[in-house]
C-alpha positions as CSV (number, residue, x, y, z in Angstrom):
1,M,25.3,201.6,-209.6
2,P,28.1,201.5,-212.2
3,N,28.4,198.4,-214.2
4,P,31.2,196.1,-212.8
5,L,32.1,194.8,-216.2
6,G,33.3,198.2,-217.4
7,R,35.7,198.3,-214.4
8,M,36.9,195.1,-215.0
9,L,37.4,195.6,-218.7
10,R,39.3,198.8,-218.0
11,L,41.5,197.0,-215.4
12,Y,42.4,194.1,-217.8
13,R,43.0,196.5,-220.6
14,A,45.5,198.5,-218.5
15,H,47.2,195.2,-217.3
16,R,47.5,193.9,-221.0
17,E,48.6,197.3,-222.4
18,I,46.0,197.5,-224.9
19,T,43.9,200.4,-226.2
20,V,40.1,200.3,-226.8
21,R,41.0,200.9,-230.4
22,E,43.4,197.7,-230.5
23,L,40.8,195.7,-228.6
24,A,37.8,196.3,-230.6
25,P,38.8,194.3,-233.6
26,E,40.2,191.6,-231.5
27,V,37.1,190.9,-229.7
28,G,34.7,191.9,-232.6
29,V,32.8,194.7,-230.7
30,S,32.9,198.4,-231.9
31,I,35.0,201.0,-230.3
32,A,32.0,202.9,-229.3
33,T,30.5,200.0,-227.5
34,L,33.6,199.2,-225.6
35,S,33.8,203.0,-224.5
36,R,30.2,202.9,-223.2
37,I,30.6,199.7,-221.4
38,E,33.5,201.2,-219.7
39,R,31.6,204.3,-218.7
40,G,28.9,202.1,-217.1
41,A,26.5,201.0,-219.9
42,E,25.1,197.6,-220.1
43,C,25.8,195.2,-223.0
44,D,23.9,192.5,-224.7
45,V,24.8,188.9,-224.0
46,P,26.8,188.2,-227.2
47,T,29.2,191.2,-226.3
48,F,29.3,190.2,-222.7
49,L,30.3,186.6,-223.6
50,K,32.9,188.0,-226.3
51,L,34.5,190.1,-223.3
52,V,34.5,187.6,-220.7
53,S,36.2,185.4,-223.3
54,W,38.8,187.8,-224.0
55,M,39.4,188.4,-220.2
56,R,39.6,184.8,-219.5
57,A,42.1,184.2,-222.5
58,P,45.9,183.9,-221.3
59,E,48.0,186.9,-222.8
60,S,49.7,186.3,-226.0
61,K,53.5,185.6,-226.0
62,E,54.3,188.7,-228.0
63,R,52.4,190.8,-225.4
64,A,53.9,188.9,-222.5
65,A,57.5,189.5,-223.4
């Protein structure tokens, strides 16, 4: 069964119009790790918490405009 976090991450990125390359430094996770998660790989707890925190954060005003 695919990892639901990966699907959620991809949907949130699409909604916020941000690439994996842009997201990586924003959350402090490597591009390779983000790509693996989106393809269904599991992640460790610190990475999970970083991603959930990002997904729960409101969009910045410059992105919302």
